[in-house]
C-alpha positions as CSV (number, residue, x, y, z in Angstrom):
1,M,-1.1,-4.0,-8.8
2,N,-1.5,-0.6,-7.4
3,P,0.3,0.8,-4.8
4,S,-0.7,4.3,-3.4
5,V,-0.9,5.1,-0.9
6,G,-6.2,9.1,11.7
7,Q,-7.2,12.8,12.0
8,P,-6.8,15.1,9.2
9,S,-4.4,18.3,9.6
10,L,-2.8,20.8,7.5
11,H,0.4,18.5,7.2
12,S,-1.0,15.0,7.4
13,R,0.1,12.4,4.7
14,T,-2.3,12.4,1.8
15,K,-0.1,10.3,-0.6
16,R,1.7,7.0,-0.1
17,A,2.9,6.0,-3.9
18,A,1.3,8.8,-5.6
19,L,-1.2,6.3,-7.5
20,G,-4.1,8.2,-6.7
21,W,-5.5,8.1,-10.6
22,I,-4.1,4.8,-12.1
23,A,-5.2,1.4,-11.2
24,V,-2.5,-1.1,-12.6
25,A,-2.4,-5.0,-13.3
26,L,0.9,-6.4,-12.3
27,L,2.0,-10.0,-12.7
28,A,-1.6,-10.6,-13.7
29,A,-1.3,-14.1,-15.1
30,G,1.7,-15.0,-13.0
31,T,3.8,-15.8,-16.0
32,A,7.5,-15.7,-16.8
33,A,9.1,-12.4,-17.3
34,P,8.1,-10.1,-19.9
35,V,9.3,-10.1,-23.7
36,Q,8.9,-7.4,-26.0
37,A,7.1,-8.1,-29.4
38,A,8.9,-7.5,-32.5
39,E,8.1,-4.2,-33.8
40,D,6.8,-5.2,-37.3
41,D,4.2,-7.7,-35.6
42,P,0.8,-6.7,-34.8
43,H,0.4,-6.4,-31.0
44,P,-1.5,-9.4,-29.7
45,A,-3.5,-7.2,-27.6
46,L,-5.5,-6.0,-30.6
47,D,-6.5,-9.6,-30.8
48,V,-7.4,-9.7,-27.3
49,F,-9.6,-6.8,-27.1
50,Q,-12.1,-8.9,-29.3
51,Q,-12.8,-10.8,-26.0
52,I,-13.9,-7.5,-24.2
53,D,-17.5,-8.5,-24.8
54,S,-17.6,-12.0,-23.9
55,M,-15.4,-11.0,-20.7
56,L,-18.0,-8.3,-19.7
57,E,-20.8,-11.2,-19.9
58,E,-18.8,-13.4,-17.6
59,L,-18.0,-10.7,-15.2
60,K,-21.5,-9.8,-14.6
61,D,-22.0,-13.4,-13.9
62,I,-19.1,-13.3,-11.4
63,M,-20.0,-9.9,-9.9
64,G,-23.6,-9.2,-10.4
65,L,-22.5,-5.9,-12.1
66,G,-21.7,-4.8,-15.9
67,P,-20.7,-1.6,-17.6
68,R,-22.9,1.1,-17.9
69,R,-21.2,2.6,-21.1
70,P,-18.6,1.7,-24.0
71,I,-15.2,1.2,-22.3
72,E,-12.3,3.1,-24.1
73,H,-9.5,0.8,-24.5
74,K,-5.9,1.0,-26.4
75,T,-2.2,-0.4,-26.2
76,I,0.3,1.9,-24.6
77,S,4.2,1.8,-24.9
78,K,6.5,2.1,-21.8
79,A,7.9,5.2,-22.5
80,S,4.3,6.5,-22.9
81,F,3.3,4.6,-19.6
82,R,6.0,6.4,-17.8
83,K,5.1,9.9,-19.1
84,L,1.8,9.3,-18.0
85,Y,2.5,8.2,-14.9
86,A,5.0,10.8,-14.3
87,T,2.3,13.4,-14.9
88,R,-0.3,11.7,-12.5
89,M,2.5,11.8,-9.9
90,K,3.0,15.8,-10.1
91,Q,-0.6,16.4,-10.5
92,S,-1.1,14.7,-7.0
93,Q,2.1,15.7,-5.0
94,K,3.9,18.6,-4.8
95,P,7.7,18.6,-4.9
96,R,7.5,20.0,-0.9
97,E,5.1,16.9,-0.3
98,L,7.5,14.3,-1.6
99,E,10.3,15.7,0.5
100,R,8.1,15.4,3.5
101,E,7.0,11.6,2.6
102,L,10.8,10.8,2.1
103,L,11.6,12.5,5.4
104,F,9.0,10.4,7.1
105,L,10.6,7.3,5.5
106,R,14.1,8.1,6.5
107,L,13.3,8.9,10.2
108,F,11.5,5.3,10.4
109,G,14.9,3.8,8.7
110,L,12.8,2.5,5.9
111,V,14.8,3.9,2.8
112,P,18.7,5.2,2.5
113,E,19.4,8.9,2.7
114,D,20.2,9.1,-1.3
115,F,16.8,7.3,-2.1
116,D,15.1,8.4,-5.3
117,Y,11.4,8.1,-4.7
118,E,10.0,9.0,-8.2
119,K,12.3,7.0,-10.1
120,T,11.9,3.8,-7.9
121,V,8.0,3.9,-8.2
122,L,8.4,4.4,-12.1
123,D,10.8,1.8,-12.6
124,L,8.8,-0.7,-10.5
125,L,5.8,-0.4,-12.5
126,S,7.7,-0.3,-15.7
127,E,8.9,-3.5,-15.1
128,Q,5.8,-5.2,-13.8
129,A,2.7,-3.4,-14.9
130,W,1.1,-5.0,-18.0
131,A,-2.5,-2.9,-18.0
132,L,-3.8,0.0,-16.6
133,Y,-7.1,1.8,-16.0
134,D,-6.5,5.6,-15.8
135,F,-9.8,6.5,-14.0
136,K,-9.2,10.3,-14.3
137,Q,-9.8,10.0,-17.9
138,R,-11.5,6.8,-18.0
139,E,-9.3,4.7,-20.5
140,L,-8.1,1.2,-20.3
141,Y,-4.6,0.5,-21.7
142,L,-2.9,-3.0,-22.2
143,A,1.1,-2.5,-22.3
144,D,2.8,-3.5,-25.6
145,W,5.6,-4.8,-23.6
146,A,3.3,-7.5,-21.9
147,P,3.6,-11.3,-22.7
148,A,1.0,-12.4,-24.8
149,E,0.2,-15.3,-22.4
150,A,-0.7,-12.3,-19.6
151,L,-2.8,-10.4,-21.7
152,E,-6.1,-12.1,-21.2
153,Y,-5.8,-11.9,-17.4
154,A,-4.3,-8.3,-17.8
155,L,-7.2,-7.1,-19.6
156,L,-10.0,-8.7,-17.2
157,H,-8.5,-7.2,-14.2
158,E,-8.7,-4.0,-15.7
159,L,-12.2,-4.5,-17.0
160,V,-13.2,-5.1,-13.3
161,H,-12.0,-1.7,-12.6
162,A,-13.8,-0.1,-15.3
163,I,-17.1,-1.6,-14.1
164,D,-16.5,-0.4,-10.7
165,D,-15.6,3.0,-11.9
166,H,-19.2,2.9,-13.7
167,H,-21.0,2.1,-10.7
168,F,-18.8,4.0,-7.9
169,N,-16.7,6.6,-9.4
170,L,-13.1,5.5,-8.5
171,L,-11.7,8.9,-8.5
172,K,-14.0,10.2,-6.1
173,Y,-13.8,7.0,-4.2
174,V,-9.9,7.5,-3.7
175,E,-10.2,10.9,-3.3
176,G,-12.5,10.4,-0.2
177,A,-9.8,9.0,2.1
178,R,-8.8,11.4,4.6
179,E,-4.8,10.4,4.2
180,S,-2.8,7.6,3.2
181,E,-3.8,5.0,5.4
182,G,-7.1,5.3,4.5
183,E,-6.3,5.7,0.5
184,L,-4.2,2.2,0.9
185,A,-7.1,0.9,2.4
186,R,-9.1,1.8,-0.5
187,L,-6.6,0.6,-2.9
188,A,-6.5,-2.7,-1.5
189,A,-10.4,-3.0,-1.7
190,M,-10.2,-1.8,-5.5
191,E,-7.2,-4.0,-6.5
192,G,-7.9,-7.1,-3.9
193,Q,-11.6,-7.0,-5.7
194,A,-10.0,-7.0,-9.3
195,S,-7.4,-9.6,-8.4
196,W,-10.2,-12.1,-6.7
197,V,-12.4,-11.9,-9.7
198,M,-9.8,-12.3,-12.1
199,T,-8.8,-15.3,-10.3
200,E,-12.5,-16.6,-10.1
201,W,-12.7,-16.1,-13.9
202,A,-9.4,-18.2,-14.5
203,M,-10.7,-20.9,-11.9
204,R,-14.2,-21.4,-13.8
205,S,-12.6,-22.1,-17.1
206,S,-11.2,-25.6,-15.4
207,E,-14.4,-25.9,-13.6
208,K,-13.2,-24.9,-10.3
209,T,-14.2,-21.5,-8.0
210,L,-12.6,-19.5,-5.2
211,E,-16.0,-19.5,-3.6
212,G,-15.6,-21.3,-0.2
213,N,-11.8,-22.3,-0.7
214,R,-10.0,-20.1,1.6
215,L,-6.8,-22.2,1.2
216,L,-6.8,-21.4,-2.7
217,A,-7.0,-17.6,-2.0
218,I,-4.2,-18.0,0.2
219,A,-2.0,-20.1,-2.4
220,T,-3.0,-17.3,-5.1
221,A,-1.9,-14.5,-2.7
222,S,1.3,-16.5,-2.0
223,A,2.0,-17.2,-5.7
224,T,1.4,-13.3,-6.4
225,R,4.1,-12.5,-3.9
226,F,6.5,-15.2,-5.0
227,E,6.2,-13.9,-9.0
228,A,6.8,-10.3,-7.8
229,Q,10.3,-11.5,-6.6
230,Q,11.4,-12.8,-9.7
231,F,11.7,-9.3,-11.1
232,P,15.1,-7.7,-10.5
233,V,13.7,-4.0,-9.7
234,Y,11.3,-5.4,-7.5
235,D,13.7,-7.5,-5.7
236,S,15.9,-4.7,-5.1
237,T,13.8,-2.3,-4.2
238,P,13.6,-1.2,-0.4
239,L,11.1,-3.4,1.4
240,Y,8.8,-0.8,2.4
241,F,8.1,0.0,-1.3
242,R,7.5,-3.6,-2.1
243,E,5.2,-4.3,0.9
244,V,2.6,-1.1,-0.1
245,L,2.9,-2.3,-3.8
246,I,2.2,-5.8,-3.4
247,F,-0.2,-5.5,-0.3
248,P,-3.4,-4.4,-2.4
249,Y,-3.0,-7.4,-4.6
250,T,-2.1,-9.8,-1.8
251,D,-4.0,-8.8,1.6
252,G,-6.9,-7.2,-0.6
253,L,-7.8,-10.3,-2.3
254,L,-7.9,-12.3,0.9
255,F,-10.1,-9.3,2.5
256,Q,-12.3,-9.5,-0.8
257,D,-12.7,-13.3,-0.3
258,E,-13.4,-12.9,3.3
259,L,-16.2,-10.7,2.3
260,I,-17.4,-13.0,-0.6
261,R,-17.5,-15.9,2.2
262,R,-19.8,-13.6,4.6
263,L,-21.7,-11.5,2.2
264,G,-21.9,-13.4,-1.0
265,K,-22.2,-10.9,-4.0
266,D,-23.3,-8.0,-1.6
267,G,-19.2,-8.1,-0.8
268,F,-18.4,-6.5,-4.4
269,K,-20.7,-3.4,-3.6
270,R,-19.8,-3.2,0.3
271,V,-16.2,-2.0,-0.1
272,F,-17.3,0.9,-2.3
273,E,-20.2,1.9,-0.4
274,Q,-18.7,1.4,3.0
275,P,-14.9,2.1,2.2
276,P,-12.4,0.5,4.4
277,E,-10.5,3.0,6.5
278,T,-7.3,1.4,7.7
279,T,-5.0,-1.1,6.6
280,Q,-5.7,-2.9,9.8
281,Q,-9.3,-3.4,8.6
282,I,-8.0,-5.0,5.4
283,L,-5.7,-7.4,7.5
284,Q,-8.6,-7.9,9.9
285,P,-11.9,-8.0,7.9
286,S,-13.8,-8.9,11.0
287,L,-12.8,-5.4,12.3
288,Y,-14.0,-3.8,9.0
289,L,-17.6,-5.4,9.3
290,S,-18.0,-4.6,12.8
291,G,-16.7,-1.2,12.0
292,V,-13.6,-1.0,14.4
293,V,-11.3,2.0,13.9
294,P,-8.3,2.2,16.0
295,A,-7.6,5.4,17.8
296,A,-4.2,6.6,18.1
297,P,-2.7,7.6,21.6
298,P,-1.6,11.3,22.7
299,L,2.0,11.7,21.4
300,P,4.8,12.6,23.7
301,E,4.7,15.8,25.6
302,H,7.8,17.9,25.1
303,P,9.2,21.5,24.8
304,L,9.4,22.6,21.1
305,P,13.0,23.4,20.3
306,K,13.4,27.1,19.1
307,G,13.6,27.4,15.1
308,F,11.4,23.9,14.7
309,K,8.1,23.6,13.2
310,R,5.7,20.9,12.4
311,V,5.8,19.8,8.8
312,Y,4.3,16.3,8.6
313,D,2.0,14.3,10.9
314,G,-0.3,11.3,10.3
315,T,-1.4,8.0,11.0
316,F,1.2,5.1,11.2
317,G,-1.0,1.8,10.5
318,Q,-0.6,-1.9,11.2
319,L,0.9,-2.4,7.8
320,D,3.4,-0.3,8.5
321,H,4.2,-1.9,11.7
322,R,4.6,-4.8,10.0
323,I,7.0,-3.4,7.1
324,L,8.9,-2.0,10.1
325,L,9.4,-4.8,12.1
326,Q,10.2,-7.0,9.1
327,H,12.7,-4.6,7.7
328,H,14.9,-3.9,10.6
329,L,14.6,-7.2,12.7
330,G,13.9,-9.8,9.9
331,D,11.2,-12.0,8.6
332,E,10.5,-13.5,11.8
333,E,6.5,-14.1,11.9
334,R,4.9,-11.4,14.3
335,G,1.4,-11.5,13.5
336,E,0.3,-12.3,17.0
337,L,1.6,-9.2,18.4
338,L,0.6,-6.9,15.2
339,D,-3.1,-8.5,15.7
340,R,-3.1,-6.6,19.0
341,W,-2.0,-3.0,17.6
342,Q,-4.5,-0.5,18.2
343,G,-3.5,2.8,16.7
344,A,-0.4,5.1,16.2
345,R,0.5,8.5,15.3
346,F,3.6,10.3,14.5
347,E,4.6,14.1,13.9
348,I,7.8,15.5,12.3
349,Y,9.5,18.8,13.3
350,E,11.9,20.6,11.0
351,K,14.2,23.5,11.4
352,R,14.0,24.5,7.8
353,R,17.2,26.5,7.8
354,T,19.6,23.9,9.1
355,G,17.6,20.6,7.8
356,E,17.7,19.2,11.1
357,S,14.7,17.2,12.0
358,F,13.1,15.1,14.9
359,L,10.2,12.7,15.1
360,S,7.4,12.3,17.8
361,Y,5.7,8.6,17.8
362,A,3.1,6.9,20.0
363,V,1.7,3.6,19.4
364,R,-1.3,1.9,21.7
365,W,-1.6,-2.0,22.0
366,Q,-4.7,-4.2,23.1
367,D,-2.6,-4.6,26.4
368,S,0.5,-3.8,28.6
369,D,2.3,-7.4,27.8
370,A,2.1,-6.5,23.9
371,A,3.2,-3.1,24.7
372,R,6.3,-4.3,26.5
373,E,7.0,-6.7,23.8
374,Y,7.2,-3.8,21.5
375,Y,8.9,-1.5,23.7
376,H,11.9,-4.1,23.5
377,L,11.5,-4.6,19.8
378,Y,11.4,-0.9,18.9
379,R,14.5,-0.4,21.5
380,Q,16.2,-2.3,19.1
381,I,14.8,-0.6,15.9
382,C,16.0,3.0,17.1
383,E,19.6,1.2,17.7
384,R,19.8,-0.3,14.2
385,K,18.5,2.9,12.4
386,R,20.7,5.6,13.9
387,P,24.3,4.3,13.7
388,G,26.2,4.9,17.2
389,L,23.2,5.1,19.1
390,A,23.0,3.0,22.5
391,L,19.8,3.5,24.6
392,V,20.7,3.2,28.4
393,D,17.9,2.2,30.8
394,S,16.6,5.4,33.1
395,G,14.3,3.7,34.9
396,P,12.0,0.2,34.2
397,D,10.0,2.2,31.7
398,R,12.1,4.4,29.9
399,C,15.8,4.5,28.3
400,E,17.6,7.3,26.4
401,G,20.9,7.9,24.4
402,S,22.3,10.3,21.8
403,T,24.5,10.6,18.8
404,A,25.5,13.7,16.9
405,A,22.2,13.5,15.1
406,G,20.3,14.0,18.4
407,R,18.9,12.7,21.4
408,V,16.1,9.6,21.6
409,V,13.9,9.0,24.5
410,L,11.7,5.9,24.4
411,E,9.4,5.0,27.1
412,I,6.5,2.9,27.9
413,D,3.3,3.7,29.8
414,D,1.1,0.8,30.5
415,N,-0.1,-0.3,26.8
416,V,1.3,2.9,24.9
417,V,4.9,3.0,23.9
418,R,6.4,6.5,22.8
419,S,9.2,7.8,21.4
420,V,11.2,11.2,20.6
421,E,13.7,10.8,18.2
422,G,16.4,13.1,16.9
423,L,16.0,16.2,19.7
424,P,18.8,18.7,19.4
425,L,21.3,18.3,22.3
């Protein structure tokens, strides 16, 4: 899997999980936990590599695309993988950008104060990544800690990335996203395609197919999510990172499945020739096909407190809202509400000298009923993510309260909900 990670601005969110140059295959075969090969045994990947030519022929039959040049391939150790990935993170995100991303996550209550961003991502991928395609260097790797029974699946998954890279330049594709919402949507298109093709390849070996079998696609996505939960690092990681990590492989697969159903083989090319712009388009493929893009509402109007500067802004997508509701309010199904989401934006202001910060946020819904439902849900979220906060009605469409960490104002205007959180007292 490959987690990664609106209107552009100077401080807009540009990376979500800093995966802009590596495409990885996690839990590719849905097998049990990985086991390490004995040091004196030749790694089974060396045998699996012998299947590349035959796999490429099968992929051409499935996708209608084949490689344009030889695909460089080798094995990689866990230590080398961590080093490679850490290098890519540093290349793609400066320390100050990571600080801002962490501030965003904390202000929405999605990670604890002591959360270690870089270590968490490295630990997650080291636990589960069984293959990777580095599309900056255009090299394919199989992990030497992967179980032998997963290697064929992992290799095939990465061969899909290599083929797509030959035709569509994956580095340029990912870097073409304006900010993290678009980047994650493009990663979901990439990984969803590789996951769909890998599953179709496996199905054909037993004379079955994913084509026209939506229930099988849904079952495959569910199995991927279930398998991920069996791994201790993944299962103990904050929900936001788990969901952003798994999204491209589950919802991305279902997105690709819908495109294949509607467009046939043209669906493989369409996602690169017409990249999805938002996670909403991945979750609702009909919006992607019709070109519907959410429009964020204006943010709350408020005087800028002395000493504060805007340090970060960006879109807050449909997937973000799904995670936010689940993280703070539990697993209750809210798909009907989320499908009425129509756009959201945030800005973060900081007083660098003192470390104080506040969040300005606005979200538009399809109608006033959906907005009213979300207003009451987000009121609960505000109180849960800010210990000691009690929001008191100051009118039918407004509530406010404060703690030592600052003042919170939440209001609703027809189909738009707005909040300012952490204003100095």
